[in-house]
C-alpha positions, 0 to 999 in steps of 0.5 A: 529463439527462447531466453531460456536457449541462451542460458538467460534464465532470469527466474532466479534472480531476486528483485528487491521487492521480493527480498522485502516480502521475504523478510516482512515474512520472516519478522511479521507477528502473522499469529498476533494479528489475525488473533486480534482480527479473528474475534471481528471477522464475518462468518457467511452463512449463505453465499460464497464463503468469506476469504481466509483471514490470513490471506486477507491480511497479507493482501492489506499488508501488500496494499500498505507497503507498495501503495495499491489500491483496492483495484490495484491489489486485485490486479497486482495478485493477478500480475505478479507471481511472488504477491500471490505466492506471499499472500498463499495463493495457490494456482487453482485458489480464487484470488479476491476481487477489488470488492472483497479487499475493500470489504477487509479494509472497511472491516479494518476501520469499522472496529479501529484495528489498523492502529492496534495492528501496527502497535503489535507490529511495532512491538515485535520489531522494536525487539529487533531494532526496528520501527515501523511508521505510517505517513506521507513525505513532503517536499515543499520549497519557499521561493522569493517572487515579487509581490508587485507588477511595477517596474524599476521606475515605480510605474506600472508596467503596462504589459503587467496588469492583474485580472480579477475574476469573481472575487479572486 
């Protein structure tokens, strides 16, 4: 018995990721970002045609927002329909492979476009009272621990010893 036979059609439920992608699609200044990247985009004269800049920019954003590697982004596009919908990939369209995704990222790095992209996005989001930052969160805790192997009487405990390997 299928889920639809039981009235459990789960396809209408929207996840937090889907909601985020819908909201980002609304607030992102896509045309401004594309005009920033377009002068640096390669134009192939032979071989297979390059992927559309808008498609590659959207995939790059997916990578940044969800912490995806190039291979992870490729696999996510194959596995997740709402990622393909966000990127604008139709059912018959070719999905960029990890090498194409890598080359687009290298294009942004080579021309130092990532900081400029972040500035354009923040300028747009600031108008809505929002801010986008890049970075990582690190949680560190200091723990007090005895620095000696000596016991209460001030003598070394025969069971406790230090081992030196090399110069460490």
